[in-house]
C-alpha positions as CSV (number, residue, x, y, z in Angstrom):
1,M,32.1,209.7,89.4
2,K,30.4,211.2,86.4
3,K,26.6,211.2,86.2
4,S,24.6,210.1,83.1
5,P,22.2,212.3,81.5
6,L,19.4,209.9,82.8
7,D,20.8,210.6,86.4
8,L,21.2,214.4,86.0
9,Y,17.9,215.2,84.0
10,L,15.4,212.4,85.4
11,L,16.5,210.2,88.4
12,L,18.2,212.9,90.4
13,P,15.4,215.3,90.1
14,I,12.9,212.7,90.8
15,K,14.7,211.9,93.9
16,N,15.2,215.5,95.1
17,F,11.4,215.8,94.8
18,I,10.3,212.7,96.8
19,E,13.0,213.8,99.4
20,K,11.2,217.4,100.0
21,K,8.6,217.3,102.9
22,T,6.5,219.5,100.9
23,S,5.9,217.3,98.1
24,V,3.3,215.1,99.1
25,G,1.1,218.0,99.7
26,L,1.9,219.5,96.0
27,L,1.3,216.3,94.4
28,L,-2.2,215.8,96.0
29,I,-3.1,219.2,95.2
30,F,-2.5,218.6,91.6
31,S,-4.1,215.5,91.6
32,A,-7.2,217.0,93.2
33,I,-7.0,219.9,90.6
34,L,-6.8,217.5,87.8
35,A,-9.6,215.5,88.9
36,M,-11.9,218.8,89.0
37,I,-10.8,219.9,85.7
38,V,-11.3,216.2,84.0
39,A,-14.8,215.8,85.8
40,N,-16.0,219.2,84.6
41,S,-14.4,218.6,80.7
42,P,-15.9,216.7,77.8
43,L,-14.1,213.7,79.4
44,A,-16.5,213.9,82.4
45,D,-18.6,210.6,81.4
46,A,-15.3,208.8,80.6
47,Y,-13.8,209.9,84.3
48,H,-16.7,208.9,86.2
49,N,-17.4,205.7,84.1
50,L,-13.9,204.6,84.6
51,W,-14.2,204.0,88.6
52,K,-17.6,201.9,87.8
53,Q,-15.7,199.4,85.9
54,Y,-15.9,195.8,87.8
55,I,-12.9,193.9,88.7
56,H,-13.4,190.3,89.4
57,L,-10.7,188.5,91.8
58,G,-10.9,184.9,92.7
59,I,-10.9,181.2,91.5
60,N,-13.9,179.1,90.7
61,D,-16.9,179.9,92.7
62,F,-14.9,182.0,95.1
63,V,-15.1,185.5,93.5
64,I,-14.7,189.1,95.1
65,R,-16.4,191.5,92.6
66,K,-16.0,195.0,93.3
67,N,-15.9,198.3,90.9
68,L,-12.6,200.2,90.6
69,L,-13.3,202.7,93.0
70,H,-13.9,200.3,95.8
71,W,-10.6,198.4,95.0
72,I,-9.0,201.9,95.4
73,N,-10.8,202.7,98.7
74,D,-10.7,199.2,100.0
75,G,-7.7,197.9,98.6
76,L,-4.9,200.4,97.8
77,M,-5.9,202.7,100.8
78,S,-5.5,199.5,103.0
79,I,-1.7,200.1,102.4
80,F,-2.0,204.0,103.4
81,F,-3.7,202.7,106.8
82,F,-0.9,200.0,107.2
83,M,1.9,202.7,107.1
84,I,-0.6,204.9,109.6
85,G,-0.4,201.7,111.8
86,L,3.3,201.6,111.6
87,E,3.6,205.3,112.6
88,L,1.0,204.8,115.4
89,K,2.8,201.9,116.9
90,R,6.4,203.5,116.5
91,E,5.0,206.5,118.4
92,I,3.5,204.7,121.1
93,L,6.6,202.6,121.8
94,Q,9.2,205.2,121.4
95,G,7.9,208.5,120.2
96,E,5.7,211.5,121.4
97,L,3.0,209.0,122.6
98,S,5.4,206.8,124.6
99,S,4.8,208.4,128.2
100,F,1.7,209.9,129.9
101,R,3.6,213.6,129.8
102,K,4.4,213.6,126.3
103,S,1.2,212.2,125.0
104,I,-1.8,213.9,126.9
105,L,-1.6,217.4,125.3
106,P,-1.8,215.9,121.9
107,I,-4.3,213.3,122.6
108,A,-6.6,215.9,124.4
109,A,-6.0,218.2,121.5
110,A,-7.0,215.5,119.1
111,I,-10.3,214.4,121.0
112,G,-11.2,217.8,121.0
113,G,-10.5,218.3,117.4
114,M,-12.7,215.2,116.8
115,V,-15.7,215.8,119.1
116,F,-16.4,219.6,118.2
117,P,-16.8,219.1,114.4
118,A,-19.1,216.1,115.0
119,L,-20.9,218.4,117.1
120,I,-21.2,221.2,114.7
121,Y,-22.2,218.7,111.7
122,F,-25.0,217.3,114.0
123,Y,-26.3,220.6,114.7
124,F,-26.6,221.4,110.9
125,N,-27.9,217.8,109.9
126,T,-29.9,216.7,113.0
127,G,-33.2,215.0,111.9
128,L,-32.0,214.6,108.3
129,D,-30.9,211.3,106.5
130,S,-27.6,213.2,105.9
131,I,-26.6,212.6,109.8
132,S,-24.7,209.9,108.9
133,G,-22.1,212.1,107.5
134,W,-21.0,213.3,111.1
135,G,-17.6,211.6,110.7
136,I,-16.5,213.5,107.9
137,P,-15.2,216.6,109.4
138,M,-13.5,214.8,112.3
139,A,-10.5,213.9,110.2
140,T,-6.8,215.7,109.7
141,D,-4.8,215.2,106.6
142,I,-1.5,214.9,108.0
143,A,0.3,215.1,104.5
144,F,-1.2,218.6,103.8
145,A,-1.0,219.9,107.4
146,L,2.7,219.0,107.7
147,G,3.5,220.1,104.1
148,I,2.3,223.6,104.7
149,L,4.2,223.4,108.2
150,Y,7.6,222.7,106.4
151,L,6.7,225.4,103.7
152,L,7.2,227.8,106.6
153,G,10.6,226.4,107.5
154,D,12.3,228.2,110.4
155,R,9.3,230.4,111.0
156,V,8.2,227.7,113.2
157,P,9.8,225.7,115.9
158,L,10.5,222.1,115.3
159,P,8.4,220.9,118.3
160,L,5.5,222.4,116.6
161,K,5.9,220.1,113.7
162,V,6.3,217.3,116.2
163,F,3.2,218.4,118.2
164,L,0.9,218.7,114.8
165,T,2.3,215.3,114.1
166,A,1.5,213.7,117.2
167,I,-2.2,215.3,116.8
168,A,-2.6,214.0,113.3
169,I,-1.7,210.5,114.3
170,V,-4.1,210.3,117.2
171,D,-6.8,211.9,114.8
172,D,-6.2,209.2,112.3
173,L,-6.6,206.5,115.1
174,G,-9.9,208.2,116.1
175,A,-10.9,207.8,112.3
176,V,-10.0,204.3,112.2
177,L,-12.3,203.4,115.2
178,V,-15.0,205.5,114.2
179,I,-14.8,203.7,110.6
180,A,-14.6,200.3,112.4
181,F,-17.5,201.1,114.9
182,F,-19.8,203.3,112.8
183,Y,-19.4,202.8,109.2
184,T,-19.4,199.1,108.7
185,S,-22.1,197.2,106.6
186,D,-23.7,193.4,107.9
187,I,-21.5,191.9,109.8
188,S,-20.5,188.0,109.3
189,V,-19.6,186.3,112.5
190,Q,-17.9,183.5,110.7
191,S,-15.5,185.8,108.6
192,L,-15.0,187.9,111.9
193,A,-13.8,184.8,113.8
194,I,-11.5,183.9,111.0
195,A,-10.0,187.3,111.2
196,G,-9.7,186.8,114.8
197,V,-7.6,183.6,114.1
198,F,-5.2,185.6,111.7
199,V,-4.8,188.1,114.3
200,L,-3.8,185.8,117.0
201,I,-1.1,184.0,114.6
202,L,0.2,187.3,113.8
203,A,0.6,188.5,117.3
204,A,2.2,184.9,118.2
205,A,4.6,185.2,115.3
206,N,5.7,188.8,117.1
207,L,5.9,187.2,120.3
208,I,8.2,184.1,119.1
209,G,10.5,186.4,117.3
210,I,9.4,186.0,113.6
211,R,11.0,188.8,111.7
212,N,10.4,187.8,107.9
213,T,8.3,190.3,106.5
214,L,7.1,188.0,103.5
215,F,5.3,185.9,106.4
216,Y,3.6,189.2,107.9
217,A,2.6,189.9,104.4
218,I,0.8,186.6,103.6
219,M,-1.0,186.2,106.7
220,G,-1.7,190.1,106.8
221,I,-3.1,190.1,103.2
222,G,-3.9,186.6,102.3
223,G,-5.5,186.1,105.7
224,L,-6.6,189.0,108.1
225,W,-7.2,191.5,105.1
226,L,-9.4,188.9,103.0
227,A,-11.3,188.0,106.4
228,I,-12.0,191.3,107.2
229,L,-13.1,192.2,104.1
230,L,-15.6,189.5,103.8
231,S,-16.7,190.2,107.4
232,G,-18.7,193.5,106.5
233,V,-16.1,195.4,108.8
234,H,-14.0,197.9,106.6
235,A,-10.8,196.2,105.2
236,T,-8.7,199.1,106.1
237,I,-9.0,198.2,109.7
238,A,-7.2,195.0,108.8
239,A,-4.3,196.9,107.6
240,V,-4.0,198.7,111.0
241,L,-4.2,195.3,113.1
242,A,-1.5,193.8,110.8
243,A,0.6,196.9,111.2
244,F,0.6,196.3,115.0
245,A,2.0,192.9,114.8
246,I,4.9,194.0,113.0
247,P,8.0,193.5,115.3
248,N,10.0,196.6,116.5
249,T,12.9,194.6,117.8
250,K,16.5,194.3,116.5
251,R,18.0,191.0,115.9
252,I,21.4,192.6,117.1
253,N,22.0,195.8,119.0
254,T,23.8,199.0,117.9
255,P,27.0,198.4,119.9
256,L,27.4,194.8,118.2
257,F,26.8,196.1,114.8
258,L,29.2,198.7,115.2
259,R,31.9,196.0,115.9
260,K,30.9,193.8,113.1
261,T,30.8,196.7,110.7
262,K,34.5,197.7,111.7
263,L,35.5,194.0,111.3
264,L,34.2,194.0,107.7
265,A,35.7,197.0,106.9
266,Y,39.1,195.7,108.0
267,E,38.3,192.5,106.1
268,I,37.9,194.7,102.9
269,K,41.2,196.7,103.7
270,E,43.0,193.5,103.9
271,E,41.9,192.2,100.4
272,F,43.3,195.4,99.0
273,R,46.7,194.7,100.4
274,N,46.9,191.0,99.8
275,R,49.1,190.0,96.6
276,N,48.6,186.5,96.5
277,K,45.2,186.8,94.9
278,T,44.3,187.8,91.4
279,P,42.3,191.1,90.8
280,K,39.1,188.8,90.0
281,E,39.1,186.8,93.2
282,A,40.0,190.1,95.4
283,D,37.1,191.6,93.8
284,D,34.7,188.7,94.5
285,H,35.7,188.3,98.1
286,I,35.2,192.1,98.7
287,S,31.7,191.9,96.9
288,H,30.9,189.0,99.0
289,T,31.9,191.1,102.2
290,I,30.0,194.1,101.2
291,Q,27.0,192.0,101.0
292,K,27.3,191.0,104.5
293,F,26.8,194.9,105.2
294,T,23.5,194.8,103.9
295,S,22.5,191.7,106.1
296,L,24.0,193.5,109.2
297,T,22.0,196.4,108.5
298,E,18.7,194.7,108.1
299,D,19.7,192.7,111.4
300,A,20.2,196.1,113.2
301,T,17.0,197.7,112.1
302,P,13.6,196.8,113.5
303,P,10.9,195.4,110.4
304,L,8.8,198.0,111.6
305,Q,11.1,200.9,110.7
306,R,12.0,199.0,107.5
307,L,8.6,198.5,106.3
308,E,7.8,202.2,107.0
309,H,10.7,203.7,105.2
310,A,10.0,201.1,102.3
311,L,6.3,201.9,101.9
312,Y,6.4,205.9,102.4
313,P,7.3,206.6,98.5
314,F,4.9,204.5,97.2
315,V,2.1,205.5,99.5
316,S,3.0,209.2,99.3
317,F,3.6,209.3,95.4
318,V,1.4,206.3,93.9
319,V,-1.5,205.5,96.6
320,L,-2.6,209.1,97.8
321,P,-2.5,210.9,94.4
322,I,-4.7,208.0,92.8
323,F,-7.0,208.1,95.5
324,A,-7.3,212.2,95.5
325,F,-7.6,211.8,91.6
326,A,-10.4,209.0,91.8
327,N,-12.3,210.9,94.4
328,A,-11.8,214.7,94.4
329,G,-13.7,214.9,91.0
330,V,-17.0,216.8,91.7
331,S,-19.0,218.2,88.6
332,L,-19.6,221.7,89.1
333,G,-22.0,222.1,86.5
334,D,-25.1,220.8,89.0
335,V,-23.7,222.9,91.8
336,S,-26.1,225.8,92.9
337,F,-26.2,227.9,95.7
338,K,-28.7,225.8,97.2
339,T,-25.7,223.2,97.3
340,L,-23.2,225.7,98.6
341,V,-25.6,226.4,101.7
342,S,-27.1,222.5,102.3
343,P,-26.6,221.1,105.5
344,V,-24.3,218.6,104.6
345,T,-22.0,221.5,103.0
346,I,-22.1,223.8,105.8
347,G,-21.8,221.1,108.5
348,V,-18.8,219.8,107.0
349,M,-17.1,223.5,106.3
350,F,-18.2,224.8,109.6
351,G,-17.1,221.5,111.2
352,L,-13.8,221.6,110.0
353,I,-13.0,225.1,109.8
354,F,-14.5,226.1,113.3
355,G,-14.9,222.8,114.9
356,K,-11.3,221.9,114.8
357,F,-10.0,225.0,115.8
358,I,-12.4,225.5,118.7
359,G,-11.6,221.7,119.7
360,I,-8.0,221.8,119.7
361,V,-7.6,225.2,121.2
362,V,-10.2,224.7,123.8
363,F,-9.0,221.2,125.1
364,S,-5.2,222.4,124.9
365,R,-6.2,225.4,127.1
366,I,-7.9,223.0,129.8
367,M,-5.0,220.8,129.7
368,V,-2.4,223.6,130.4
369,W,-4.9,225.5,132.8
370,T,-5.2,222.5,135.0
371,K,-1.4,221.7,134.8
372,I,-2.0,218.2,133.5
373,A,0.2,219.1,130.7
374,S,2.3,222.0,129.3
375,L,2.9,223.3,125.8
376,P,6.2,221.8,124.2
377,N,9.3,223.8,124.3
378,K,9.4,226.9,122.0
379,V,5.7,226.6,121.3
380,K,3.4,229.3,122.4
381,W,-0.2,230.1,122.0
382,K,-0.2,231.6,118.9
383,H,1.3,228.5,117.4
384,V,-1.3,226.4,119.0
385,Y,-4.0,228.7,116.9
386,G,-2.1,228.3,113.6
387,I,-2.2,224.3,114.5
388,G,-5.9,224.5,115.0
389,F,-6.4,225.8,111.3
390,L,-4.0,223.5,109.7
391,A,-5.5,220.5,111.6
392,A,-8.8,221.5,109.6
393,I,-7.6,220.5,106.3
394,G,-9.4,217.1,106.2
395,F,-9.1,216.1,102.5
396,T,-7.6,212.6,102.4
397,M,-9.4,211.1,105.4
398,S,-12.4,213.3,105.0
399,L,-13.0,212.0,101.3
400,F,-12.4,208.7,102.6
401,I,-15.2,208.7,105.2
402,T,-17.4,210.5,102.7
403,E,-17.2,207.4,100.6
404,L,-18.4,205.3,103.6
405,A,-20.9,207.6,105.0
406,F,-23.1,208.3,101.6
407,K,-24.7,206.3,98.9
408,N,-26.7,209.5,97.5
409,E,-25.0,211.2,94.9
410,N,-26.0,214.7,95.9
411,Y,-24.7,214.3,99.6
412,L,-21.2,212.8,98.1
413,A,-21.0,216.1,95.9
414,Q,-22.0,218.6,98.7
415,A,-19.6,216.7,101.4
416,K,-16.7,216.9,98.9
417,I,-17.3,220.6,97.9
418,G,-17.3,221.4,101.7
419,I,-14.1,219.5,102.2
420,L,-12.3,221.1,99.4
421,S,-13.5,224.5,100.3
422,A,-12.6,224.0,103.9
423,S,-9.1,222.7,103.5
424,L,-8.5,225.3,101.0
425,I,-9.4,228.2,103.5
426,A,-8.2,226.4,106.3
427,G,-4.8,225.8,104.7
428,L,-4.5,229.4,103.5
429,I,-5.5,230.9,106.9
430,G,-3.1,228.6,108.9
431,Y,-0.2,229.2,106.3
432,F,-0.5,233.1,106.4
433,Y,-1.0,233.2,110.2
434,L,1.9,231.4,110.9
435,R,4.0,233.2,108.5
436,K,3.2,236.4,110.0
437,T,3.1,235.4,113.8
438,G,5.7,232.6,113.7
439,N,8.8,234.6,114.7
440,E,7.2,237.3,116.6
């Protein structure tokens, strides 16, 4: 079939870019650099004022009023956290976290990679009002870290990529728990109780076999997310809870799916051979039969998997770049040597670079030394050292927690400088270290 110029020069290049494992990381880098350029250009005032514009959502007296930055961080990023919840549930049910033997090493490594960064940040900020930023260096940006690993190609074993994915997912769960318990405003018990009712409705729907994704969207967004938003607990927590309610069961099993598809394929062949029907009648019947393939595929695919695949392009190529562009813009004109050596900047940088490396390596060593766990197949300790650096790329989650931890503009700028610097340094060290030692 001949492809049109639109396919050749626009649609296919976009499709190929989206399908590359490294594309998300590259787009995030571009978004962050663009934000830095705009924030330090003549457009700086317009850039900063844009995120302060208020958007009202509601009817009559019931109105939610937040500025654009909050709508991005509380609303748009909820879709990102929803996808994290889907990934986490899938890993727990059938992935690397589905058994004790598989999960204990990445869980221990992730815990170490959260505890040590927080301790290092505490060390530099104890007694200061900036102590609230202790959660910032705990996070790992899975898109960046995995993007760098995929850049290395066959220089690193596939189980190492799976190991890093498992660490990052457990890390994300840790970040969600930190946000839920430590970065919340005043709690509205009434709104929280209403949220609890919607959680029960979603759980009951899963148990009785409701698989309609529209139902979960209405209950999850119009009910649970809104109630959590009004409760004082961060709204992204609702996204994770809603994700755990999405069914992971099939309506028909694989053998039955194969039998039915073979039968449909046979019907289509028979239509081609049927000489008693006009071409239009045959085409209409074939089109109707082909539509049944779509229904069969839907019945044979769990809603959790369908949603995860459907959301990935939107989250990766719309939500995360917008978030990065909105949050990474730091005005360098006010940056001084004092800013670079401030307790916040040093705490974040050292927490990410040294805390992540020490925590992941030490906890992994303890697990293997005590024979509670063993390294994945083909993974060596030199690979774990590289992972220790790549996990220090905090970017998305660290920026997200920064906005929750600080209201002081100076602390915000210092934390963002620490995050961007640490992520750049750790990414370069991890990449070149694994590139040099990967196949040795």
